[in-house]
N, C-alpha and C positions, 0 to 999 in steps of 0.2 A: 732225832730224825723226824719225829712227828711235828716238832716245832718248825723245823726247816721246811717241811712239806707244806704246812699251813701258811707260812710266810710267802712261799713261792706262789701259792694259789691266790693270796691277797694281792700280790704285785701284778699277777696276770689279770685279775679282775679289774684292777685299776687301769691297766694298760688298755684293755678292751673297751672300757667305758670311755676312755679318752679318745680312742679311735672312732668310736661311735659318735661322740660329741663333735669332733672335728669334721666327720664325714657328712653331717647334716648341713643343708644349706642355711644361710642366715634367715631368720624370720623377720618379716616386716611388722609394722604395727597392726594391731587387731582392728578389723573393719567389720562393723555391724551393718548389714544390708540384706534385704530391705527392713526398715523399722516402721511398723504400722502403728499409728497413734490412735487414741480412743475416739477422736473426732473423724476418723476415716481418712485423714491425711497420711502421707507416706514419705519417709526420708530414704533416699537411695544414696549409697556411697560406693566409690570405686578408687582403689589405690593405683595411681599412675604418676609417680613423681616427675617423669620426663615428658609426659604428654603435653601437647600445646593446647589441645581442645578436647573436651569430653561432653557428650550430650546423652540425655536419657531418651530412649524411644520406647513407647509402650502403647498398647491398645486401649488404654484409658485416656488417651489424649490424641488430638488430631495431628500435631506436629512434634518432632523432637524438641526438647528444651535444654538450654545450656546449663551445665553444671559449673560450680564454683570451686576452684582449688583452694584447699585450706592447709592446715598444719600437716607435716610429714607427707605431703603429696597426696592427700586424700581429697578427692573431688566429691561434692555432695550437692543435692538439691532436694527441696521439699515440695511435694505437689499435693493437690487436693483441696478439700475432701473429694474422695473418689467413691463412686457408687459401689457398694459392697459386691464383690464377685472375685473370680480368679482370672488374672490377666497375664498374658505373655509380655515380656519386656526385654530389652537389651541395652547395652551401652555402645555408643559410637565414639571410638577413641581414635582421634586424628583420621576420621573417615572410615575406620574399620569396625564392623559390628563384632562385639564380644559378649559372652555370657557374663553373669555376675558371679565371680569366684567365691563370694562370701555366702552364696545361696545354694543349698543342695537340691532345691526343687527346680526341675527343668522340663522343657517341652521335648518329648522324645521323637523329634522329627528326623526324617531321613537326611535332611540337609543341615541348615543352621538350627542348632538346638538352643532356643531362647530360654530365659529364666522365667519363673512363675512367681507372682505375688498373690497371696490369698488375703483379701480384705473382708473380715467377717462382718456380718450385719449386727444390728442391735438385738435382733432376734435371729435364731439360727436359720440359715438359708437351706434350701432343699438338698444341696450338695454337701452340707456341713456334717462332719461326723458328730452324731448325737448319742445319747445314752439309751440306745435301743439294742436289741439283738443284732448281731452282725453276721453277714455271710462270709464266704471264703473266696479268695482269688487264687487260682492255680495256673501256672504256666505249663503248657502242653506242647508236645511235638508229635506230628503225625506223618505217615507216608503219603506224600502229596503227588500232584500231577507232574508229568515230565521227569519222573525219577528223582524228585527232590524231596526234602524234608521241610514240612511247613510248621509254622509257629502259631500258637493260639494263646489267648488269655481267656480263662473261663471263670465266670462268677457263678457260684452256687449259693442259694438263699439260706438264711438262718434256719437251722434245724435239719439241713440236708443230711449231715453225717449221722444224725441220731434217728431220723425217721426212715429206717432202711427199707421199708415197704412202699414208701410214697414215690410216685413218679411225677415228673414236672414237664410243663411246656418249655419250649426253647425259643429264645429271641436271638437271631444271628445279627450282630451289630457291626457295621463296617465303617472305618474312618476314611479320611479324604486323601487327596493327592499329597504325596511326600510324608504322610503320617505312617505310623507303624501300628502293630497290634496292641501297643501299650497306651495309645492316646486316649481311647475311651475310658481307660482305667485311671491313668495319671492326670489327665487334663479334664476329661469329661466326668470324672468322679462317679462312674456308673454304679460302683458298689455302694457308696454312701447314699445316692439317690434311691436305689432300690431298697436298701435297708430301711430308710426313713419312710418311704411309701408303704412298704409292707407292714411296718410297725403301726402306721396310721390306718391300716386296712384299706388303703386306697389302690393298692396294686396286688395282683395275685402273685404268690411266690413263683419264681421262674428261674431257669438257667439262662445265662447270657453268655454267648460265645463271640469273642472278638478276634477275628482273623486278620492277617496281614493282606492287604489288598493288591500289592504290586507283584504279580506272578512273574513277569519278565525280569524284574530286578532280582527276585529270589533265584531264578534259574541261572542268571548271569553270575551271581555271587557264588553259587554252589558248583558251577561247572566251568569256572575260570573265564567267563566272558566279560564284556564291558557293560557296565550298568547303563541301561537305555535312558534317553531323555524322557521327560514327561510327555505323554501323548498329547497331540493337539485335540482340543475338545470338539467332538462331533465328526472327526474324519474316520476313514475306514480302519486305519491302524488303531485308533483309540477304541473304536467299537470292538475290534477283534480282541484287544487286550481286556476289555470289560467282560466279553463273553468267555474268555479263558478263565477269568476269575470265577464266573458263575459255574462253569464246568468243574472247577476245582472244589468249589463249595458243595455242590450237589453230589458229586461222585466220590469225594474223599473226606471232606470235613464232616458232613452230616452222618455218614456211616461210622466214622470214628467216634463222634460224640454219642451216637445211639448205642454203640458197642461198649462204651466205657462209662457212661452216665445213665442214671435212671430217668429216661426220657419217655414222654408219650409220643409214640411213633406214628403220627398221622398229620395231615396237612393243617387241620384245624388247631393243632397244638404247636405249629411252627409259625414264627413271625420273622420277617427280615427288614432291616432298616439300615440307613447309612447317611453320612454327611458328605456333601460336595461330590467328589468322584465316587465315594461310597454310596451316595444317593443315586447316581446314575447306574452303578453296579447293582443296586437294589432293584431298581425298576426293570432293567434288562434281565436280571436273574429271575425275578418273580414272574414277569410276563412270559419269559421263556420256559418256565416250569410251573405252570398254573396248578399242576397236580401236587405240588410240594409245599406251597405257602398259601395261607388264607389271610395273612395280616401283612400289610406293606406300609412302611413308614419312610417317606422320602424327605430328607432334611436338606434344604438349600441345593436343589438339583431339579432336573427336568428331562423329558425327552422331546425332541422336535416333532412337529406335525408330520414331517416326511418320514421319520423313523416309525412313528405310530402307524401310519398308513401302509408303509412298505413292509416293515418287519413284524408288526403286531396288529394287523388289521382286524383280527378277531376280537380285540378288546372293545372297540366301538361297533364292529360289525355284528357281533352277537352280544349286545349289551345286557340282555336278560340273563344269559349264562354268566357273563362277567360279574354282574351284581349278585348273582347267587353264589358264585365261587369265592368271592372276596368278602370277608367280614369287616375288613378295614382297608381303605386306601387313603393314606394321609400325605398331604404335601404342605410343607411350611417353608417360609423364606423371610428374610428381613427386608424392610423397605429401602434400606441403603445397600443391600447386597448387590454385587456386580452381576449376579445371576437373576436379579429380581424380574426384569422384563421378560426374559425367556421362560422363567417359571410361571409368570402370569399367563403367557400364551399357552403353556401346557395346561394350566387350570381352566382356561377358557375352552380348550379342546374337550376336556372332560365334561364341562358343563354343557357344551353344545350337543354332545352325544349322550348326555344323561347317564354318564358313568358315575355311580355313587362314590362319593369321596368326602373327606373332611379336610379343612385347611386352616392354617394359622398364619396370618401376615403380622409379624412382630416388628418392632423397631430395630434399629441397628443393622449391622452388616454381616459379612461372611465370617462369623466368629464362633469360637467355642463357647462364648457366653450365651449366644443364642442356641447353640446345640444342646447345652444342658437343659435349657428351657424346653426345647422340643422333646427331648427324651423324657423329662419329667411329666410332660402332658400326655404323650402317647403310651407310656408305661401303664398309666392308669386305665387305658382302654383295652389293652391286650388280654386275650383269653377269657373274656367275660361274655 
């Protein structure tokens, strides 16, 4: 009986393994993409046997480039050398944009999620993971405005979990239109930048809080509504949505962080910064709550002269108080950025009214490559 029982188990095991084998879809050829070479050139590959045309589109080049079809239907192209950095890219397959299925690194955007290629430098770049003490990334949920649940990504510096009596300043860092709370972490490499700067004693250890900036989309998602279109820059609806974000940050996010992390609870130990839409949210939130933040970092964004004079007349109207209240007002933009001209008008307004500020006009456009530069520069100034 024992022998018969053992035989039946063996047959059953073989049967189940065959079912599992036949249930799996057929596997295509192995595709390695992207392949970064020592000279900073990169080979991209995409499996599409039936495609008529495949192009590579990436922020390391001005126009999409044609790929060549090879054995087993694998399309490929080699580009570069490319300046070391992290770049979004995608494939255009018969006119349709697609991610790189061979690459696990992707841009966590609300809409199309492009892939990411990391081209290392001959010496480590500021965003590169290095052999230094590392901080911690934590995903948090909090009770937010309009009866919703908000999401945060929180960076705590090296040693936070061990120095139980130490309290830290906080930098609230906001991403741009269609970005999520993950972008500053996964694309901006905030944790690596701060780890490296802290190890070099160029930045003070700080907590960084990365919230989701699209309050209306969160409300729609959680209450069964339709996700709204992106607001038109500078119209009343866009301003209202930016102010809603500021209210959520000040009334819900900051109290949650102060209650659950060892923070220094005063305005001189709070900074706010953001990129693109997040830069506009930064300015409106900070100017609207001058008792909450002493450090303002605006990346690739601006406020119009009309908004400054109508909504925030006290910034230039009582410039002595403004300059006393703010320890840093930073504005940066790329000279190829589509917001360059408007940002320069904003900087001229600050200069005209003698509002103390610092600025950086970099090369390049409205990109996360520039954003990492701006973060690394401003992080060295905060809380000092």
